[in-house]
Structure formats: structure tokens, C-alpha cells
N, C-alpha and C positions, 0 to 999 in steps of 0.2 A: 504494500500500500504506500502510495506516494505521500509526501508531506502535505501536498495540496488536498488530497483525498481525506487525510486525517483532519486537516483544518475544516474541511467541509462538514464532517461529522460532528466536530466540536461545536461549530456554529449552529448546526441543526439541533443539537441538544439545548443550546442556549435559547434558540427561537421557540421550540416547542414548550420548553419550561415556562417561558414568558406567556405564551398563548394559553396554557393551562391555568396559570395564575390569574389571568384575566377572566377565563371562563368560571373559575372557582367562585367569583363574586356573584355570578348569576346562574349558578348550577340549579337553583330551585326552579328555574323556568322549564327545565327538562322533566320535572316531576318524577324523577327516578325512584324516589322512595315509594311512590304509588305502585310502581312495578314490583320492586322488592328492596327492602332496607339495605340488604347486603350489596346490591348493585350500587346504590348511592354511596355506601361506605367505601367500596373499592375505588370508585371514580374520585371521591374526595381525597383518599389516601395518595393516589398517584399524582393528582393535580397539586396537592399541598406539600408533597415531599419529593421534589425532583431528584435529590441526591440518593434517595432510596430506590429509585426505579430507573431502568436503562432506557436509552433513547427509543428503542422500538416498542417497548411497553407503553411509554408515553404517547407515541404516535398512534398506537392501537386505540388508546382511550380517546384521543383527539378525533380519530377516524370514526369511532362509535358515535360521538356526539354529532359529527357532521351527517352521518347516516340517519340519526334520529331527527335532525332538522329536515332531511330530505324525504324520509319515508314515514316518520313517526315510529313509535314502538308498540308492537302488538302484544300488550300485556297479557291477553287471554292465552296466547300460545306459549308465552314464557311461563305463566303460572301452571299451565297444563303440564309442561315438561318438568318443571321444578317439583310438582306434586308426584309425578311418576318416579323421578329419581329418588326422592326422599322416602318412598315406600318400597323401594327395592332392597333386598338383602344381599350385601356384598361380603366377600371373604374378609375377615379381620383377624386380629391376634387371638380373639376369644371365639372364633367361629363366625358364622354368618350374622351380620348385623346391619342395621340401617344407619345412614349418615346424613347429617345436615350439610347442605352445600356451603362451602366456604365462600367468602366474598370474591375471590379470584375465579372460582368455578362459576359462581352466579354471573359474573361478567362474561365468561367464555360462552356459557350456554345462552345467555341473553343475546349475545352477538350473533349466534347461529340462528336462533328461533325468533328473534325480536323484529326482524325487518321483512316486510312483505310488500309486494307490488303487483296489482292486478290479480290477486288471488294466488300468487306464487311466492315461495320463499326466495328472498334475494340471494342469500349466502348459499353457495353450492360446493364450496371447498373450504375446509377448515384445517389449519395447520397449528399444531401445538408443539412448539420447540422448547422443551423444558428439561431440566436435569433429572437424573434418576431420583427416585424416592418422592416424586411429586404425586404418584398414584394416577398417572395419565392413562395407563392401560385400563384400570378399573373404571375411571370416569368415562372413557370413550365407549366402553361396552354398553353403557346406558343408551347411546345413540342408536346402536344396532337393535337393542330391545324395543326402543320406541318405534322404530320402523316395522319391526316384526309384529308389534301389537296394534299400532295405530296408523301405519302407512298404507300404501296401496294394497288392495285385496290380494294381488299377486306379487307383493314385495319380495325382493331378493336382497338379503343383506349378507355381505361377505367380509370376513376378517382375513387379512393376508399379511404375509411377512416373508423375509428372506429364507427362513427355515421353518420347518414344521413345528418345532418346539416353540419358537417365538409366536407363530400364528395361533397356536393352541392356548397361549397364556390369556389372550383376550377372549378367545372363544370359550375357554373353561369358565371364565367369569360369567359370561352370558348363560352358559349351561347351568351354573349354580343358581343364578337369579331365577331362571325359568323353572327349575325344579322346585324352588321355594314357592313360586307362584302357582305351580301346577304339580303338587307332590304326587298325585295318583296318575298322572299322565293322561287325564281325560281329554284335555284340549290340545295337547302338543305331543308329538313323537320326538323324543330327545335321545340322541346317540352321540358317539364320539366326534363325528364330523358334521352332523346336520341336526337342526331343530326345525320341525315342520308342523304347521297348523293342521288340526284335524277337522276344523269347521268346514261344512259343505260350501259355504259362501266365501271361504277365504283359504287360499292355498299358499299363503306367504311362508317363507322359510329363511333361515339363517344358516350359513355354511362356512366352515374353515377351509381356506384354500391357500396353497403355496405355489411358488414359482415353478416347482418341479412336478406339479400335478399333471397327471396323464393327459387329461383333456380339459380345455376351458372353452369348448365350443358351445354355442347356444345360450350364452349368458345374457341376462337382462337386468343388470344390477340396479338397485335403487339406493343402497347405502354401501359404501366401501370404506373399511377401516384398515389402513396400512400401518403396521406397528414396527418401530425401530427402522424406519426406511432409510436412515442415514447410512446403514451398513450394506445396503443393496448395491451390487455392482452394475446392475442395469435396471431399467424400468419396464421390462417386458410384462410382468404381471399387472402392474398398475395401468399400463396402456391398454391391455386386454379388458380389464374391468371398467375403466372409465369410458372407453369407446363403446361399451355395451349399454351405456345409459341414455342413448339418444332419444328414446321414446318416453322417458320419465319426465313428469312435470316438476317434481321437486327432488331431484337427485342430490345426494350428499357424499362427497369424498372427504374423508378425515385422515390426515397424516399426523401421526403422533410419533415423536422421535426425540432422542437425545443426540448430541454431537458424536462424532466418531473420528477415526483417522483415515477414512475412505474419501479423500478429496476427489478421486477420479470417478466416484459414483454419481448418479443423477441428482441426488438430493442437494449436494453442495451448491451446484449451479442453480437449482430451483430456489434454494434459500436466498440467493442473491436477488432473484426475481421477486420473492415475497418482500424483501426489504425495500426494493425499488417501488413497489406498490405503496408500502407504508410511507415512504419518503415523498410520495406524490409524483413520482416520475412516470408512472403508468396508472391509468384509471381502470379499476376493476372492482366494482361493488360486490361481485359474486365471491370474493375471497375474504375470509377472516384469518388473520395470522397473528398469533400471540407468541412472541419471541423473548426468551429469557436468556441473557448472556451479559457478561460484564461490559461496561462502557469502555471506550478506547483506552483511557489512562488508569483504569482500576487495577490495583495490585492484586495478584492472585493469592497472596498470603493474608489478605485483610478480611476480618470478619464482616466488615461492612459490605465487601464485595460478595461474600457468601450469602448474606441476607438479601442482597439485591437479586441474585440469580435464582434463589430458591424461594418461590412464593409460599411454599408450605412449610417453611422453617418453623418448628415448634408444633406442627400439626401432624405431619407424616414422617418427619425426620428432625433430629435435634442438632443444635449448634455443636454440642459435644462430639457428635458423630463426625461432623466436618473437621473439627479440630484434630481428632485422632487420625482421620484419613489423610489429612495434610501432613501430619507428623510421619505417618507410614510412608507417604510418597517421597518425602525428603530423605528418609532413612534407606528406602529400598531401591532407589535408583530410577532410571529413565522409564522403564515399563510401568512402574507404579505411579510416577508423576504423569505419564501419558494418560493413565486411567483416571486420575484425579481431575486433570484438566478437561478431558472429554466428557466424563460421566457426571461429575459434580459441579464443575464450573460451566459446563455446556459450551465449550469452545472447541472448534476443530483444531486438532493438533496432531503432530507426527512424532514418532520415535525416530530421532535423527540417525540412529544406528541402522535403520532399515533401508535407507535410500542412499543413492549417490548424491544427486542434487535434489533435495527435497522440494516438494511443492512450496513449502514456506520460503526456502531460499530463493526459488525461482521467482516468487512474487516480489521478494525484496530487491531483485535486480531488474524488475520490469519498469519500463518507461514508455510514455506515449511516443510513437515513432511514425508520424504520418509521412508517407513516402513523397507526397506532393510538396513537403516542406524542405526536402533535400535540395541543396544548392551546390552548384559547381560541378555536378556529375563526377563524384569521387570514385576512385578505384574500388572494385568490389568483386566478391566471389558469389556464385549462385550454386545451390545444390537442390536436387530433385529426388524425392522418394515417392514412388507411385504405388497406389493401392493395387493389390492383386485381384480384388473383387469389389464388393459393395461397401467399401469404407473409404475414409478420407485419404487424400494424397497431400503432400506437403512440399512447398517451395520456399527455401530460405535464401535471403540475400544477406551477406555478411560484409560490413564496411569497416575498414580500419581507420581510426582517427589518429593521424600521425602526430598531431599537436598534443593531444591528451593521452596518447598511447592506449586507447580504448578500442575494443571490438564492439560493434553494435549489430545485432542480428534481428532481422524482421522476417517472420515466417507467416506465410499465407496458407490456408487449408482449403481443400476442394472436396466436394462430395456430390455424387449423382442424385439429383432431386427425385428421380423415379425409384430409387432404392430406399427412400425414407419410410413410406407406409409399412408398418409392421416391423421395422428395424428395432432391435432391443433398446437402442439409445435414441429412438425417434424424438421423444419430447426434448431431451437435452440438445440434440443436434438442431432441432427447429428453433429453440431459444438462441443458440449460437448464431444461426443463420439470420434470424430476425434482428439481432444486435450487430450484425456485420462482421462477426468473428469467423464465420464459415461461408465460403463461396459455393453456392449450389450451381451445378452444371446440368444441362438438359440430358434426359435419357436415364436408363437404368444402370449404366456403367459409366465410369469416369470419362469425360470428354477430353481427350488429349489435346485437341485444338485449343481448349481454354487454358491449359497449362502452357502451351507454346505461346499463345497470345500474351499471357501474363509475363513470361520471360522477355518477350520482345518489348513489352511496356517497361519492364525494369531497365532494359538497355537504354531507354531514353532518359531515365532518372540517374543511373550510375554507369560507369564504364566497366563492363564485365570483363574481368581478366580470365575467368575460368568458369565453366558450368560442369559441376560434378554430378555423376549419375551412377547407379548400380548397373554394371555391365550385363547382369544376368536378366534384368527385367525392364529395360528401358529402350529397346531397339526402335519401336515405333516413334516415340518422342524424339529420340536422337536423330532419326532420319528426317523428321519434320523440322527440327532445329537446324540441322545441317543444310537442308534445302532453303532455309530462311537466311542463310549466310553466317551461321554460328559455328561452322565446321572447325575453324582454327582455335576455338576456345573450349571445345568439348573435351572432357577428361573423365574417363572411367575411374571410379573410386571403389576398389575391391572392398567388400564388406568383411574383411578378416580382422581378427583380434590384433595382430601386429600393426595393421594399418590405422587402428583407432587409438592405440595406446598414447601416443604423443598428444593428439587432440583432446583426449579425456583429461590428461594431466594439465594441459594448458587451460582448458575450459574451467576445471575445478579451481585452479589457482586464481584465474582471472575473476571468477564469480565471487570468490571469498575475499579478494583484495580490492574490489571496486573497479576492475578494468574490463569487465564484460557486462553488457546489458542486452536485454531482450525486449521485444515489443509486448505491450500490455494486452495479452490475449489469453483468456482462460484455457484455451486448448493447449497452450504452451505448458501451463501448470499441470493440466491433465496428463500430458505426455511425460513430463518429468516425474510426476507421482507414480507413473506406471513403470519407470525404469529402475532397474537394479544393476549394479556393476558386477560383471562376471569375469573370471580370469582363466586363462589356459595354463598348460603345464609349464610354459616358459614365462609365466607371470605377465603376459600381455593381457590387456583388459579391454572390455567393450560393454556398453550398456545393452541389456537384454530386457525383454518383457517379463513382468512378474508372472503373468499367465499368458497363454497363447492368444487369447481373444483381445487383449489390451493393446493399445496403440502407443508407439513411441516415435512416430515418424518425424515430429518436430525436433526431437532430441538428435536423431540420426543426421538430419540435414544440417543442423548447426555444426556438428562435429565434422561432417564432410567439408563444409566451408573452411573450417580451421585446417583440415588436412590439405586443402588446396593452397591456403596461405603458407603453410609450412613448406610445401613443395615448390612454391613459386620462385622463379628467378627472373630478374629483369634482363 
């Protein structure tokens, strides 16, 4: 994150705090206490105590009040759901028991159920990004139960997660509640994976579903609950479920998760989109996002920070627990500290020992690099890594700044638009494309002409000294470039460990000493997060993928550019 971006967030915090302070004086106009006293209590607390609540929590409250101005608050629907929740029996320390909603829960559920327009619920996607011990899985189970009991006659409520065990946690809460409501099984059939109504006029059901389920055909989801989605490596299950909601009048997708170290998964990028909506950069009333994390300058060892990120401190978790867990993290090393940061502070973090150039380090060396701002047509190297099938290709231009002795790498990514529908990363790729990070080409496979045209464009901006390519899979593009007049600068770069050792060492040293910079593109961070350093018997080294399906094209092209610089002689 650049200093400019940090200053922008600090200013946003100052601005929203001032706005809420102004609203506090006229909060009675919203008549929140008539909806529920706890709703009033929560809004008053956030508005009146800016140091105790993070920027995005404040923005969520400001957004709630704006939506109240726009739509009004449907107190009847809010009361109906509150009554249901407080009459359900959830698992607790002493067995099944009923719970009163806390003020923060009252705000969350009022935000989901409170706004209606022309007979339809406005909010269709809810995101609860909270630390462990908030009881988010238990809370969200009530949403599925509400749909099962009072939704469409043919309601289909699904709980999903990356693993069967995780998906069952939420579903088991639903099963326990339903067995308490129907102990003799007269109204519902309840088994390990499905709960189904027995009423002749109602065939609604709830089901536990995982990404590895054998079939997900014929779904018509009305409510979808995705648990711990930050750990997912792709969004295939979520895509299947949400795309099945088309005919529903009041569909609801609920994502409940805590932070993780999976920067390359779909949720990290989705989280940036949710924050953009809260910041007012995008307008989308159908989204409710409640995000709990430290503010920019909050120290991780501060109890004030812990109180800020954990809204249920003293309710479902104690401050003493946080104190002990932090002591354990300090004592037990990087893995324990990673767990504390991700699970209890709710911040994305990486174990630095896992990666070569971590996503965190990659972000720290990112800079805005608009190509049209380059002056003087400086000397540069270009490298191309082409996808073998329906995934993205990368083109990197590397420029050496002789005055500052810096390398600047700008990478562009290409993807065939026809391959997006049904792709495991469809949602993430579409977001990247919409924001200009990913260039979509026509057709179902990558359009090599688009790659060639881009290289020819680069040649107008910089003076290309060499164009590196993988000799084993670039013949068509090489021939097209050669025909365009680039024959004398084309250079095959063998993808051997020995050929990458020097570029790897140079890149790592430059990144850590402030002499290498990359363009600010999340796909760059995605690629670095997927790369681990591997060595051969001669101790030569090269980045490889963590798993076969992950992408590191942007990493490889940057190193290929460095290889060309190392080999270049005037």
C-alpha cells in the first residue's frame, strides 16, 4: 500500500467520524428505538466512539442510515426475524439454549431484513468478516432456518464450504435447531445432509453441500451460506449456487469468514470490492458488508485494538483469552503469530517462511506505472508467457532507470473472454477485468494477435532491446512478431533452473533493498503468492507453482526480463 493510499484511508476515517458525530445529534429522527432498542444502542455506540470502531464498521453504520433515508425501515420484518431467532435453541456450553440478540447482531440482521423496495428485499448479499469466536456460524444458521420455515414454498437453502467438515458445522447447527422445533419428526425429515419439509403444500429443504460434491446440477437456490470462504482456492461452488438463483424474488447469499493467509483465493479480491462499496466508490444497495479489522495504524499488541476487532468481547470470548493467545504467539514463533493475526485480529497475513517473494512484499514494492506517462522511450526488455489453454497469459516490460539504479516492471495479463463462463475463478477474473487489471480477448482461447499488438504498442513507448519467450510454446507468436519486424530482438529464454538462478537472486535482493518495483496490479500479488522457490541438485533455483492449477506467469516474465538484462551486451 502506497503512502498516498494510507493517507486516503486516514482521511476517510476522519471524515466518517465527523459525519457520524453530526448524525448523532439527530439520531432520534430515525426512530431506531421503535424498531429495536439494541439497534439504537449499536448505532449510538459506533457514532459516539470513533476510536473504538474501525473505518469500515463506521461506514456500514453510515450506509445503514442512508438506506433508511432512502427506503425506510421495515420494522415488521425485522421484528419477525428477531422473534424467530430468539426462540431458536442453539448449541451452548450447557447444551441447547436460547439467546438474546446482541446489539451488533441486531444491527446485522436489521441491515439484511430492514430494507424493502416494491415488495422485494433490497439486500441480497451479506458479508460478515469477523474474527473467530464471534459465533458467526451459529448466527448465520438462523438465516437458513428462516428461509426453510418462512421462505418460498419450494425454498432451497444451502450451506457450503471448502471442506465437508466446515460445511457441516453450520448445517449441524441448523439440524439441532430443527430437531428442537420438531422433536418427533412430524413436519420435517432430518438427516445428515438434508432437512426437508413434509407438508403437502411446501417442499422446501435445506442441504449441506461442498465443492467436491458429485453433482450440483438442477439447483434453484434461495439462500446460500458460505462458511470460512477466505480459505477457498476458487469460487466454483459459490458460482454454481449463486447463478442458480435467477428465478428467486428474494435470494440471499451470506458469506461468513475470518481472514486467512490465502491471498490468491477469490475472497481476498472480493473483500477489496466490498470495501470499495462501503467507501462509496461503487453503488450497490443489494450488498450488506460488516467488516471487523484493525484500522491502519492500530498496534497488534494493544488491547484497544483487540476490543475494536472483536465485537463480542466479553460475550462469546474474553479479553483474557486474547491476552494468553498473544503471549503464545510471541513465544511460539511465526506459525503461531500467523494464526493470531489471521484468526483473532482478522487481518490477512502470511508466514514469511512459506514464500519466496510474499504477497505482502510484492504489495510493498508496487507503484502506479501508467505506460502512457513514460517519456523519452527508454531502453527496455519484454518477456512473454503464454497460457496453454483457458487461462491468462502475461507480458512484462522491464525498464532500467540508470539514474536511480532501479528496475521497474509492468506486467499486463490477457484472458479469453469466451472461457470465463463456468471458469473456477470466473467472479475474480471478471472483477479484475472490470477494474482494468485483466485484458479480455475475443474467443474461447487466447488471441495471439492481441499479444502481438500489445508488444508493438510497447515498442512505441520504450525501445525494446530484447523480447524473451519460452522456446517450447511460443512458435506462433514468435512468427507473428518476426513478421512485424521484431526478428532481431527475439530471444528464447530456456525455462531451466540454471537459467533462472541469477535473476531470482537479483530480483530478491532488489525487492528487499528498494531497487525493484512492480506495477500496482492484484494479479501480480496473486502470482507471487502462488510461487515457491525450488532448487535442483546443483542448488540452482527457480520459482514453481504451489499447486499445478495456480498461476505464476507474472513472476516468470519478470525474471525472464532480468535474464535478458543480465545477458545483454551493447
